C-alpha positions as CSV (number, residue, x, y, z in Angstrom):
1,X,-1.9,15.3,-14.3
2,X,-4.5,13.2,-12.7
3,X,-4.5,10.7,-9.7
4,X,-4.4,7.0,-9.9
5,X,-5.7,4.4,-7.3
6,X,-3.1,2.0,-5.9
7,X,-3.2,-0.7,-3.3
8,X,-1.1,-1.3,-0.3
9,X,-0.1,-5.0,0.1
10,X,1.0,-6.5,3.4
11,X,4.6,-7.9,3.2
12,X,3.7,-10.8,5.6
13,X,0.5,-12.2,4.3
14,X,0.3,-10.5,0.9
15,X,-3.3,-9.3,1.4
16,X,-4.5,-6.0,-0.2
17,X,-5.6,-4.0,2.9
18,X,-5.6,-0.3,1.9
19,X,-6.5,1.7,-1.2
20,X,-4.8,5.1,-1.8
21,X,-4.6,7.6,-4.6
22,X,-1.4,9.2,-5.6
23,X,-0.2,11.5,-8.5
24,X,0.5,9.8,-11.7
25,X,3.9,11.5,-12.1
26,X,5.2,10.2,-8.7
27,X,8.1,7.8,-9.4
28,X,8.9,6.3,-6.0
29,X,6.8,3.5,-4.5
30,X,5.3,4.0,-1.1
31,X,6.4,1.9,1.9
32,X,4.6,2.4,5.2
33,X,3.9,0.6,8.4
34,X,0.2,0.0,8.8
35,X,-2.1,-2.3,10.7
36,X,-2.8,-5.6,8.9
37,X,-6.2,-7.0,10.1
38,X,-5.2,-10.5,8.8
39,X,-1.9,-10.7,10.8
40,X,-3.3,-8.7,13.7
41,X,-0.3,-6.5,14.0
42,X,1.6,-3.5,12.4
43,X,3.6,-4.7,9.3
44,X,5.3,-3.1,6.4
45,X,2.8,-2.3,3.5
46,X,4.2,-1.7,0.0
47,X,2.5,-0.1,-3.0
48,X,1.5,-2.5,-5.7
49,X,1.5,-1.8,-9.4
C-alpha cells in the first residue's frame, strides 16, 4: 500500500494548481475549496485521474 501523486484541478479555469499524495486504496475523489492563482479567488478544486 503506497501513495500516489495526484493533481487538483480548478473547476473554473481547468488549471492544475496543486499536487497532493494520497493512499492508493482511497476510492473517493477529493473536492476542496482552494485559492486559484489564475482566477485570483477561491474556487472548487477536484482531484484528477
